[in-house]
C-alpha positions in Angstrom: -14.7 -17.9 8.4 -11.2 -16.4 8.4 -8.8 -17.7 11.1 -5.6 -16.4 12.7 -3.4 -19.4 13.1 -0.2 -19.1 15.2 2.4 -21.7 14.4 5.0 -22.7 17.0 7.4 -25.3 15.8 8.8 -26.5 19.1 11.4 -29.2 19.8 8.9 -31.3 21.8 5.8 -30.7 19.7 4.5 -28.6 16.8 1.7 -26.4 18.2 -0.9 -24.2 16.7 -3.3 -21.8 18.4 -6.3 -21.0 16.2 -8.2 -17.7 16.7 -11.5 -17.3 15.0 -12.3 -13.8 13.8 -16.1 -13.7 13.4 -17.6 -10.7 15.1 -19.2 -11.7 18.4 -17.8 -15.2 18.2 -14.2 -14.0 18.0 -11.9 -15.9 20.3 -9.6 -19.0 20.6 -11.2 -21.7 18.5 -8.8 -24.4 19.5 -5.2 -25.3 20.5 -3.5 -28.3 18.8 -0.2 -30.1 19.2 1.5 -33.1 17.6 4.6 -34.7 19.1 8.0 -34.2 17.3 9.6 -37.7 16.7 12.9 -38.0 18.5 15.0 -40.4 20.5 17.1 -38.0 22.6 20.3 -38.4 20.6 20.1 -34.8 19.3 17.8 -31.8 19.3 15.1 -32.2 16.6 15.9 -30.6 13.3 13.5 -28.5 11.2 12.7 -31.6 9.2 11.6 -33.4 12.4 9.4 -30.5 13.5 7.8 -30.3 10.0 6.8 -34.0 10.3 4.8 -33.0 13.4 3.3 -30.0 11.6 2.3 -32.3 8.7 0.4 -34.5 11.1 -1.6 -31.4 12.3 -2.3 -30.4 8.7 -3.5 -33.8 7.8 -6.2 -33.4 10.5 -6.8 -29.7 9.7 -6.3 -29.1 6.0 -8.6 -26.0 6.2 -5.7 -24.1 7.8 -4.1 -23.7 4.4 -7.3 -22.2 2.9 -7.1 -18.7 1.4 -8.2 -15.9 3.7 -6.5 -17.4 6.8 -3.8 -15.3 8.4 -0.7 -17.2 9.5 1.8 -16.1 12.3 5.1 -17.7 13.1 6.7 -18.0 16.6 10.5 -17.7 16.2 12.7 -19.4 18.8 14.9 -16.9 20.7 17.6 -19.7 20.6 18.0 -18.7 16.9 18.3 -15.0 17.6 20.8 -12.6 19.1 19.5 -9.6 21.1 21.3 -6.4 22.0 20.4 -3.2 23.8 21.9 0.0 22.2 21.7 3.7 22.8 22.1 6.2 19.9 22.7 9.9 20.4 19.6 11.2 18.5 15.8 10.7 18.4 14.9 11.0 14.7 13.7 7.6 13.5 15.2 8.0 10.0 18.6 8.8 11.5 18.3 5.7 13.7 17.5 3.5 10.7 20.5 4.8 8.8 23.0 4.6 11.7 21.9 1.5 13.4 23.6 -1.0 11.1 27.0 0.6 11.5 26.5 0.7 15.3 25.4 -2.9 15.5 28.2 -4.0 13.2 30.8 -2.9 15.8 29.0 -4.8 18.6 28.5 -8.3 17.1 30.7 -10.9 15.5 28.4 -11.4 12.5 28.4 -10.2 8.9 25.2 -8.1 8.8 24.6 -9.0 5.1 23.8 -12.5 6.4 21.4 -11.3 9.1 17.9 -9.9 9.3 18.1 -6.9 11.6 15.0 -5.9 13.4 14.6 -3.3 16.2 12.2 -1.4 18.3 12.6 1.7 20.6 12.5 1.2 24.3 12.4 5.0 25.0 13.1 8.2 23.1 14.0 11.6 24.4 17.1 13.3 23.1 18.5 9.8 22.6 17.1 6.5 21.4 17.3 3.5 23.6 16.6 0.5 21.3 16.4 -3.3 21.4 18.0 -5.0 18.4 17.4 -8.5 17.1 19.6 -10.4 14.7 18.4 -13.6 12.9 20.3 -15.5 10.3 18.6 -14.8 7.0 19.3 -18.2 5.5 17.7 -20.0 8.4 14.6 -17.8 8.6 14.2 -18.1 4.8 14.4 -21.9 5.1 11.6 -22.0 7.7 9.4 -19.6 5.7 9.9 -21.6 2.5 9.0 -24.9 4.2 5.8 -23.3 5.5 4.9 -21.8 2.1 5.3 -25.2 0.5 2.4 -26.3 2.9 0.2 -23.4 1.9 1.1 -21.4 5.0 2.7 -18.0 4.4 3.2 -16.2 7.7 2.3 -12.5 7.5 4.2 -12.0 10.8 7.1 -13.6 12.6 7.9 -12.7 16.2 10.5 -13.9 18.8 9.0 -16.2 21.4 10.6 -14.1 24.1 8.9 -10.9 22.8 5.6 -12.7 22.7 6.0 -13.8 26.4 6.0 -10.1 27.3 2.3 -9.8 26.3 1.4 -11.6 29.5 3.2 -9.1 31.7 0.3 -6.6 32.0 1.5 -5.2 35.4 3.5 -2.0 35.7 5.9 -3.9 37.9 9.2 -5.3 36.9 8.4 -8.9 36.0 10.3 -12.0 34.8 8.4 -14.3 32.4 10.1 -17.8 32.5 9.2 -20.3 29.8 10.7 -23.7 30.5 10.5 -25.5 27.2 11.9 -28.8 26.0 15.3 -27.8 24.7 15.5 -24.2 25.9 14.3 -22.0 28.7 13.4 -18.4 27.7 13.7 -15.7 30.3 12.0 -12.4 29.4 12.4 -9.3 31.6 9.6 -6.6 31.4 8.9 -3.3 33.0 5.6 -1.5 32.6 4.5 -4.1 30.1 7.5 -3.4 27.9 10.1 -6.1 27.1 13.5 -5.0 28.2 15.6 -8.1 27.5 15.3 -11.7 26.3 17.7 -14.6 26.8 17.5 -18.3 25.8 19.1 -20.9 28.2 20.2 -24.3 27.0 18.8 -26.1 30.1 15.2 -27.3 30.0 12.9 -30.3 30.1 15.1 -32.3 27.7 18.0 -32.1 30.2 15.8 -33.8 32.9 14.8 -36.6 30.5 18.5 -37.2 29.6 19.4 -37.4 33.3 16.7 -40.0 34.0 17.7 -42.0 30.9 21.4 -42.0 32.0 20.6 -43.2 35.6 18.1 -45.9 34.6 19.7 -47.0 31.3 16.2 -47.0 29.7 14.9 -45.8 26.4 14.0 -42.2 25.7 10.3 -42.9 25.7 10.6 -44.7 29.1 12.6 -41.8 30.6 9.9 -39.3 29.4 7.2 -41.5 31.0 9.1 -41.5 34.3 9.6 -37.7 34.2 5.9 -37.0 33.7 4.8 -39.8 36.0 6.3 -38.3 39.2 7.4 -40.3 42.3 10.9 -40.9 41.0 13.4 -43.2 42.8 15.9 -41.3 45.0 18.8 -41.7 42.6 16.7 -40.5 39.7 15.3 -37.6 41.7 18.9 -36.6 42.7 19.9 -36.6 39.0 16.9 -34.4 38.0 17.6 -32.1 41.0 21.1 -31.6 39.6 19.7 -30.4 36.3 17.2 -28.2 38.0 20.1 -26.7 40.0 21.8 -25.8 36.7 18.6 -24.3 35.4 18.1 -22.2 38.6 21.7 -21.0 38.4 21.3 -19.9 34.8 18.0 -18.1 35.5 19.3 -16.4 38.5 22.5 -15.2 36.8 20.4 -14.0 33.8 18.1 -11.9 35.9 20.9 -10.5 38.1 22.9 -9.4 34.9 19.8 -7.9 33.4 18.9 -6.0 36.6 22.5 -4.6 36.9 22.5 -3.6 33.2 19.1 -2.0 33.1 19.0 -0.6 36.7 15.8 -2.4 37.7 14.8 -5.0 40.3 12.5 -8.0 39.6 9.4 -8.0 41.8 7.5 -11.0 40.6 7.8 -13.9 38.1 5.4 -15.6 35.7 6.1 -19.3 35.0 5.0 -21.1 31.8 6.1 -23.7 29.3 5.6 -27.5 29.3 8.6 -28.0 31.6 7.1 -25.7 34.2 4.6 -28.4 35.1 7.4 -30.6 36.5 7.5 -30.8 40.2 9.2 -29.5 42.3 10.5 -26.9 39.8 8.0 -24.1 40.6 8.8 -24.2 44.3 12.5 -24.4 43.7 12.4 -21.3 41.5 10.4 -19.3 44.1 12.8 -20.3 46.9 16.0 -19.7 44.9 14.9 -16.3 43.4 13.2 -15.1 46.5 10.2 -13.7 44.7 6.6 -14.8 44.2 5.9 -17.1 41.3 2.6 -17.2 39.4 1.2 -19.0 36.4 0.5 -17.1 33.2 -3.2 -16.1 33.0 -5.3 -14.4 30.4 -7.4 -11.2 30.9 -10.2 -13.3 32.5 -7.8 -14.8 35.1 -7.8 -18.2 33.4 -4.5 -20.1 33.4 -3.1 -20.2 29.8 -2.1 -23.7 28.8 1.7 -23.7 29.4 2.6 -25.3 26.0 0.6 -22.6 24.2 1.8 -19.4 26.0 3.7 -18.0 23.0 1.3 -19.0 20.2 -1.7 -17.8 22.2 0.1 -14.5 22.8 0.7 -14.2 19.0 -3.1 -14.6 18.5 -3.8 -11.8 21.0 -1.1 -9.5 19.6 -2.6 -9.7 16.1 -6.3 -9.8 17.1 -6.1 -6.8 19.5 -3.9 -4.7 17.1 -0.9 -4.3 19.4 1.2 -1.5 17.7 3.8 -3.0 15.4 6.6 -0.8 16.9 6.0 -2.5 20.2 7.3 -5.8 18.8 10.3 -6.7 16.7 9.1 -7.9 13.3 11.3 -10.4 11.6 9.8 -10.5 8.1 12.0 -7.7 6.7 13.8 -6.8 3.5 13.8 -9.6 1.0 11.9 -11.8 3.5 9.1 -9.3 3.9 5.6 -10.7 3.6 4.1 -10.2 0.2 0.9 -12.3 0.5 1.9 -14.3 -2.6 0.9 -17.8 -1.4 -2.7 -16.8 -0.5 -3.2 -14.8 -3.6 -2.1 -17.6 -5.9 -4.1 -20.1 -4.0 -7.2 -18.0 -4.2 -6.8 -17.7 -8.0 -6.4 -21.4 -8.3 -9.3 -22.2 -6.1 -11.8 -19.6 -7.2 -10.6 -19.1 -10.8 -13.0 -19.8 -13.7 -13.1 -19.8 -17.5 -14.7 -16.3 -17.4 -11.7 -15.0 -15.5 -9.4 -16.5 -18.2 -11.3 -14.8 -21.1 -11.4 -11.5 -19.2 -7.6 -11.6 -18.7 -7.0 -12.4 -22.4 -9.3 -9.5 -23.5 -7.5 -7.2 -21.1 -4.1 -8.1 -22.4 -5.2 -7.5 -26.0 -6.6 -4.1 -25.2 -3.5 -3.2 -23.3 -1.2 -4.1 -26.2 -3.2 -2.0 -28.7 -3.3 1.0 -26.4 0.4 0.6 -25.6 1.4 0.7 -29.2 -0.7 3.8 -29.9 0.7 5.6 -26.9 4.3 4.5 -27.8 3.9 6.1 -31.3 2.6 9.4 -29.8 5.4 9.5 -27.3 8.0 8.9 -30.0 6.6 11.8 -32.1 6.5 14.1 -29.0 10.1 13.2 -28.1 11.4 14.1 -31.5 9.6 17.5 -31.4 11.2 18.3 -28.0 14.7 17.2 -29.1 14.4 19.4 -32.2 13.3 22.4 -30.2 16.0 22.0 -27.6 18.7 21.6 -30.3 17.6 24.8 -32.1 17.4 26.8 -28.8 20.8 25.6 -27.5 23.0 24.7 -30.5 25.9 23.7 -28.3 24.0 20.7 -26.8 25.1 17.4 -28.3 22.4 15.3 -29.9 23.7 12.2 -28.1 22.6 13.8 -24.8 19.0 14.1 -25.9 18.1 10.4 -25.9 14.8 10.9 -24.1 12.2 13.5 -23.3 13.2 13.6 -19.7 16.9 14.3 -20.6 15.9 17.0 -23.1 13.5 18.7 -20.7 16.1 18.6 -17.9 18.8 20.2 -20.1 16.4 22.9 -21.2 15.3 23.6 -17.7 18.9 23.8 -16.4 20.1 26.1 -19.1 17.1 28.4 -18.6 17.6 28.6 -14.8 21.4 29.2 -15.4 20.6 32.1 -17.8 18.2 33.7 -15.4 20.6 33.4 -12.5 23.5 34.9 -14.4 21.3 37.8 -15.5 20.2 38.5 -12.0 23.8 38.4 -10.7 25.0 40.8 -13.4 22.1 43.2 -12.8 22.7 43.4 -9.0 25.6 45.9 -8.4 25.0 46.2 -4.6 25.4 43.9 -1.6 27.6 40.9 -0.9 28.3 38.4 -3.8 25.7 35.5 -3.4 28.4 32.8 -3.4 30.2 34.3 -0.4 26.8 34.6 1.4 26.2 30.9 1.0 29.7 30.0 2.2 29.2 32.2 5.3 25.7 30.7 6.0 27.1 27.2 5.5 30.0 27.8 8.0 27.6 29.1 10.6 25.3 26.0 10.2 28.0 23.5 11.1 28.2 22.2 14.7 30.6 24.1 17.0 34.2 22.9 16.5 34.5 21.9 20.2 31.7 19.3 19.6 32.5 17.9 16.1 35.6 18.1 13.9 34.7 18.3 10.2 37.0 18.3 7.2 35.3 19.6 4.1 36.5 19.0 0.6 35.2 19.2 -3.0 32.9 22.1 -2.1 30.7 23.0 -5.1 28.1 25.8 -5.1 25.7 26.1 -8.1 22.5 28.0 -8.6 20.5 25.0 -7.5 22.6 23.2 -5.0 25.5 23.2 -2.5 27.5 19.9 -2.4 30.6 18.8 -0.6 32.4 15.8 0.8 33.1 15.7 4.6 35.0 13.6 7.0 34.3 13.2 10.8 35.7 11.0 13.6 32.7 8.6 13.7 29.1 7.8 12.7 27.5 9.8 15.5 29.4 13.0 14.6 28.4 12.5 11.0 24.7 12.3 11.9 25.1 15.4 14.1 26.5 17.4 11.1 23.3 16.5 9.1 21.1 17.4 12.1 22.8 20.7 12.6 22.5 21.7 9.0 18.9 20.8 8.9 18.1 23.2 11.7 18.9 26.1 9.4 15.8 27.1 7.3 18.1 27.6 4.2 19.5 24.1 4.5 16.4 22.2 5.7 16.3 19.9 2.7 19.8 18.7 3.2 20.5 15.1 2.1 23.4 13.1 3.5 24.9 10.2 1.4 25.9 6.8 2.7 28.6 6.8 5.4 31.8 4.9 4.6 34.9 4.1 6.6 38.1 5.8 5.3 41.1 4.9 7.5 40.1 6.1 11.0 37.5 8.6 9.6 33.9 8.4 8.4 33.4 10.0 5.0 30.1 11.1 3.6 28.6 13.4 0.9 26.2 16.2 1.5 23.8 17.8 -1.0 21.7 20.8 -0.2 19.0 21.9 -2.7 18.7 25.7 -3.0 15.4 25.8 -4.9 13.5 29.0 -4.5 16.6 30.9 -3.2 18.5 33.6 -5.0 20.8 32.3 -7.7 24.6 32.3 -7.5 27.5 31.9 -9.8 29.0 28.4 -9.8 32.1 28.1 -7.7 34.1 24.9 -7.1 
């Protein structure tokens, strides 16, 4: 039976939540974890985490079977999130403009980053949350999983997944106290508003115990989870908890001020959340009620599996993709290659091989026959065009497409010229187009546009323009598109020229009256 397997490569343990998709039996099949080897000297690397994952795969080799769907939980510690506002609501305009806007906000080279985003709200403007993840690092993780037969179809930020548990319309904080990091997610009406990763968590408490007692890492871990600590040790751990409380409090205050909201409740999860007296400390320090993360049935979700279980639910319940920031984008987009190849290797047979050979032979025969027919047709078209338009150079008729395009363009040009010469009344069509174009631009008190290289042909109007920024450039395109005559306007890529933004504009005039070319 197909399974949905959510992989969370944590710093304390590699975890997997397995969701069985089998009609009436659909639900969580099991939750599994294997400890990551470490001695406390440094935060575990990807290699350390993969050792723990390999231990899980040794016990559950069926996870790599074809047909299973894999999801990856991505640590917010390896991501940068920003909230941005753009002055338009059209999604295509947002997609084009967003990279330029983000580039001015972050100290990263965007070519090295995977840029994901989702809208928070859209009216006349678009309020968006943007995520940046280093492409090389994400690619390294995906490649390591693919080598183990696991090709994630989705990859989501752990902070975004935590927002799944905030089903209330209130403003909630979801606090996940992990091993190396604490993730604080702020939600309102079930939507994630902000995510921040804090470098104080369970590992900090273990290091404090180890330093006071002078013991090994394993012994310090045992003391931490055993409770009833000596006064000196309790004082050291309380100091680390104080640092965590200060970071959480400042994170929430900054988010409330920036977003204009006020946190009403908090949900607490993560393996570190089980440490006493952290829950009561948080409730007292923040001055709000603190609750455990629970599922739809009211059952407490195991703290270590809050994010991986949320990924199961997001995929199984079909949460809209634009409600989450997807990280598998661009050259790292999911292609399903691992499962397809594995299926061929597992279920392939000699009959399949013979069928493929026969298919290839038939394809070659048909291809050669069609190629000969195409060559003959191309020569006929070239000959016809050459005779009809003697001034056309043979070198420009290399293909059927080129020849047909030249013939079509010459024919349209001849028709246009005849119509212009035959019409002795009214305003010249070129002047009409210039007049309509001038009216279509935004008012000069809103946008300053410098137009150059204006060309008007029977088929198109094209020109180069410069504005004072990316938003004015987008406004020019939007204003032109509002005019029915220019509704098919196409704007070229923006580029920075001195203190201006330069771009090209092309407006097809198909179906409109023809005009004489003017440049």
